[in-house]
N, C-alpha and C positions, 0 to 999 in steps of 0.2 A: 379350860386350857385351849389356846389357839392352835389351829392347824397350820401346816406348811404346804404351800402350793408346789407342785412338781414342775417348776419352771426349768427351762433348758439350762444345762450346765456344760461346761467345757469337758469334753471327753479326753482328758489328758493322761489317763492311766492311774490306777490305784497304787498305793504304797505296798510293795510286796512284803514289807516288814510291819505292816499295820497291826496293832494290838487288838485282840478280842474280835477278830474278823469272823463273822458267822454268816450262814445262809440267810438270805432275805426272804420276806413273804412272797415276793414275786418268783423267786427261784423255787420255793416250795409249791406254789401254784403251777409253775411250769412242770415240776416233777409229777404232779397229779395226772397230767395228760398221758404220761408214760405208764401209769398204773393200768390204764385201759389197754394200751398197746401190749404190755406184757401179758395181761389177762387174756386178750384175744389170741395172741401167739400160743400161749400155753394150752388154752382150750382147743384150738384147732389141732395142735400137735397131739393132744390126748385123743381126740376123735380119730386122727389118722392112725395112731398106734392101736386103738381098740378095733379098728377095721383091718388090722394087720397090714397096713400100708406103711411099713417102717421106713424104708428108704425114701419114698416121696415125702413123707412127713418130716423126716430129718432134714432133707434138703430145703424144704419150705421153711422149717423152723430156723435153720441157720441163716437163711436169707432175711427173714423178717426180724429176727433178733439182732443181727448185725446192723440192719438199717436203723432200728430203734436206738440201740446203744451208741452208734456212731453219731447220730444226730444229737443225742443228749450230750455226748462228750464235747463236741465242737462248741456248743453254746456254753457249756459249763466253764471251759477254759477261757473263752472270751469274757464271760461275766466276771470271772475271777480277776481279770486284768482291767476291765473297762466299765464296770457297773456304775452308772451315774444315777439310776433310779429317777430320771426325769420323765416327762410325758412321752418324748420321742423314743426313749429307750424302752419304756413300757409297751408302747404301740408296736414297735418292731419285734419285741419279744412275743407279744400276743399273736402276731402274724405267724411266728414259728409254732406257737401252740396250735393254731388252726391247721398248719401243715401236719402236725402230729396226729390230729384227729382224722384228717384225710388219709394219711398213711395207714392208720389203724383200720379204717373202713376198707382198705384194699387188701388187707392180710387174708381174709377168707378166699378171695378170688385167686390169690397165689396158690394157696393150699389145694383148692379144688382143681385148678388147671393142671398142676403137677401130678396130682393123684390120678386124674383121668387120662394122663398121657397126651394132652393136647398141647398147643402152644402155651407158653408161660404167660398168663394174664397178670402182669404186674403194672399195668398202666396207672391204676388209681394209687397204688403204693408209691410208685415213682413220682407221680404228680404231687403227692403230699410231701415227699422228700424235697422236690424242687421248690415248693412253696416255702418250706423251712429255710432252704438255702437263700432264697430271695431276701428274707428278713435278716439272715446272718450277714450276707454280703453288704446290705445297706448299713449294718452296724460297723462292719470293717471299714467301709468307705468313710463313714463319719469319723471313726477313730483316726484314719489316715489324714483327714482334713484338720483335725484338732490336736493331734499329738505329733508335733513335728519331729522330735527326736526318734520316734519309732515309726515314722511314715513308711519307710521302706518295708518293714515287716507287715504292716497293715495292708499296704497295697499289694504285697505278694499274696497274702491270704485272699483278698478280694478278687484279684486277677485270676489266680489259679483255680479258686472255687468256681468262678464264673465260667472258665474254660471247661472244667469237668462237667458242669451242668449241661453243656451242649450234648455231651455223650449220653447223659441220663435222659434228656428230652427226646433224643432219637429213639430211646427204648419205648417211649410212650406210643410212638407211631409205627412200631415194627411188631410183627407177630412171628416170633422165632421158636424153634424147638428148644427143649431143655439144654442139650449140649451147647448150642450156639448162645443161648441166653446166659448160661453159666460162664462161658468164656468171656463174654462181653461184660457181665457184671463183675467178674473177677478182675478184669483190667481196670474197670472204673473204681473198684475198691482199692486197688493198689495205688492208683493216682490220688484218690481221696486221702489215703493214709500218708502219702508222700508230702501233701501240702503243708502240714504242721512242721515236718522235718525241715523242709526247704525254708519256710518262713522264719522259724525260730533260729536255725543255725546260719543260714545265709543272709536272712533279712535283719538279724540283730536281736530278735526275741521280743517278748511282751512281758509286762510286770505282773504275772500271775502270782497268787498267794498260796504258799505250800500248805499251810494248815487249813485254809479255806477249801482247797482242792481235796484234801484228805477228808474233810467233813462231808463235802458234797458226794464223794464216792461212797462214803459210809451210808448216807441217806439213800442213795440209789440201791445199795445192797438191801437195806431195810424194806424199801418198796418192793423189790423182787421177792424177798422172803414173805412179805405180807400178802402178795398175790397168791402164793402157794397156800397159805392158811385159809384165805377167803374162798378160793376156788374149791379146795378140798372139803371145807365145812359145808359149802353150798351143795356139792355133789352128794356128800354123805347124808345131808339132811333129807334129800330126795329118797335115798335108800332107806333111811329110818322110817320116813313117813309111809313108804310102800310096804316094807317088810318088818318094821319094828326093830328094836335094838337087838343086836346079836353080839357074841363074843368077838367075831371078826370085825364088825363095825367099830367096836370099842378099841380094838387093837390098832386098826388103821388110823383112828383118830389120835390115839396116843403116839403112834409112830410119826404122824404128820407134825404134831405139836413138838415132840421131842427132837425131830430133825431140825425144825425151825429154830428152836432154842440153841441146839448144839452148833449149828452152822453160824448163827449170829455170834455166839461166844468165840468161835474160832476166828471169824473174820476180824473181830475187834481186838484180838490179842496183839496185832502188829501195830506199833506206833508210827504209822507211815508219815504223819505230818512232820515230826522232828527229822526223820531221815530225808524227806524231800527238801525241807528247809536248808539242811546242811549240804545236800548234794543235788542241786537242781538239774544237773546233767542227766539224771536218771528219770526225768519226767516222762520220756517216751515209753520206757518199760512200764512205768506205773499207769500211764495214760491208756496204753493199748491192751495189755494183758487182762485187765478187768472186763473187757468185752466178753471174753470167754468165761470169766468168773460169773458175771451177771447171767450169761446164758445158761451156765450149769445150775444156778439157783432156780431160774425159771423152769428149766427142764425137770428139776426135782419136783417142783409143783405140778408139772404136767404128769409126771410119773405117779404122783399121789392121786391125781384125777383118774388115771388109768386104774389104779387100785380100787377106787370107789366104783368105777364102772364095772370092774370085774365082780365085785360083790353084788352089784345090781343085776348081773347076768347079761350085760349088754356089751361084752367084749369078746372078740375072736382071739385075743392074745391069751395064751395059757398062763398058768401060775408062775412058771419060770420066767417067761417073757415079761410078766408084770413086775416081778422082783428086779429083773434087769433094768427096767425103765426107771427105777428109783436108784438102784445101786450104782449104775454107771455115772450119772450126773453128780451124785454125792462124792464118789471117788475122785472125779475130775475137779470138783470144788476144793477138796482138801489138798490135792496135788498142786493146784494153782495158788492157793494161799501159801503153801510151802515154797513154791517157786518164786513168788513175788517177794516174800520175806528174804529168801536166800540172795536174790539179786540186789535188793536194797542194802543188805548188810555185807554183801560180797563175800560170803562164805557159806559152806554147807555144814551145819551143826550135826554131829553124829547122833545126839539125843533126839532132835526133831526128826532126823531121818529114821530113827528107830520107831518113833511114834507113827510115822507115815507107813512103815512096814506093818505095824500092828493094826493100823486102820484098814489097810488092804486085806489083812487076814480076817478081820471081822466081816468085811463086805463079801469076800470070797466064801466065808463060812455061811453067810445067809443064802448065797446062791446054791451051795452044796446042800443045804437043808431043803431048799425048794426042789432040787433034783431028786432028793430022797423022799419026796412026797409030803413034807411038812407043809402045813397050810400057809398060803401066801401072806396072810396078816401076821402070823407069828414070825415069818422070815423078815418082814419089814420091821417088826419090833426089834429083832436082832440087829438089823442094819442101823437102827437108831443109835446103837452104841458106838458106831464108827466115829462120828465127830466128837463124841464124849471121850474117846481115847486121847485126843489132842487136848481137850479141855482139862481133864484130870492130870495128864502129864505136864501140861503147862503150869497149872496151879501148884503142883507139888515140887517140881524140879525145873521145868523148862523156863520159867520166868527168870531164873538166875542166869541161865545160858543166854537168854535174850538180852538181859541187862548188860552182860559182859560184851556181847557182840555189838550192842548199841554204843557202848562206851568206846570201843575200839573204832567203830565206823565214824562216830561223831568227832572224835579226836582227829581221825584221818582227814 
């Protein structure tokens, strides 16, 4: 069978109604670089929690996770609209992968500097982010040159992203305290998030593919879930090798796997592709809210790391704090799935709201058990039932409610 050379093609935009549009091998390779990023962020966060540096660890984790997710989101929406898979597209995408690697190498410096109360050392992380942006801006400029009907939108993306990078580059050469850095980074993030809004609404928009976007977000969720499994198993393996198998080690393993399965099931109950295809105006809600959703998944993995460290005896965080480190992100995850679903269908379903309340009751119950002196591992096993509430409720009754809501929304 003869091969096909990846010669240059005109970047004229993909068909947003293209049939059977799926993620490409290059996109899957691109995603693998983010596995390392998520893994590093979760590991550093877990170390901060076990040292009882909760607030510095949380600030560092939020900063690192947002940088990772936002970088991924920007490329994903561009690729959905302009993936040509020729050699130039591949090279500029690989430049962005290099940026992800550099960004990841800078994550430990951010955590260490914030934990120790020094100036925020985010130079390497920001440098990696800027490298990613160089590759993305080059792609937007190419699209502007070759897609005349959407030149305004593409030039808007390229210009505004370039302007914002000046602010990020300034961060590399300044050494400021946490409050000053937080204020500056906050401003930069607001400007970054405003770029797609301006380009899509004022610039005329781009031909992104709804079902392709839905699939890509699902793959990112799987990557975040997988990081939690891999990290927890690796840490528990060290515990087992040193102390042997115990009931608590088994329970934490079961809890980690059960939470992964349950959260996966909950995430994929919402048919986001069909809703986005019918109502493209909701793309910003769907594009931005999953940043916190992915963060909650990665934070759950970090919490499971903390549980393994607790069993190993290398944690200053008590049993209750360890349970909180898992319960809080799991609760946030379920709430965000409910919020995204409610926004997409534009209604709040009483049954799904009831499931949300029952889920909260399970999570609160696990914390109360920890406060009552029940072992941490058993409390985490109870918390595993939280996503299962939504799973069982959806499979028995909720799917009919969702079908009715979908029908009304798609007709609308």
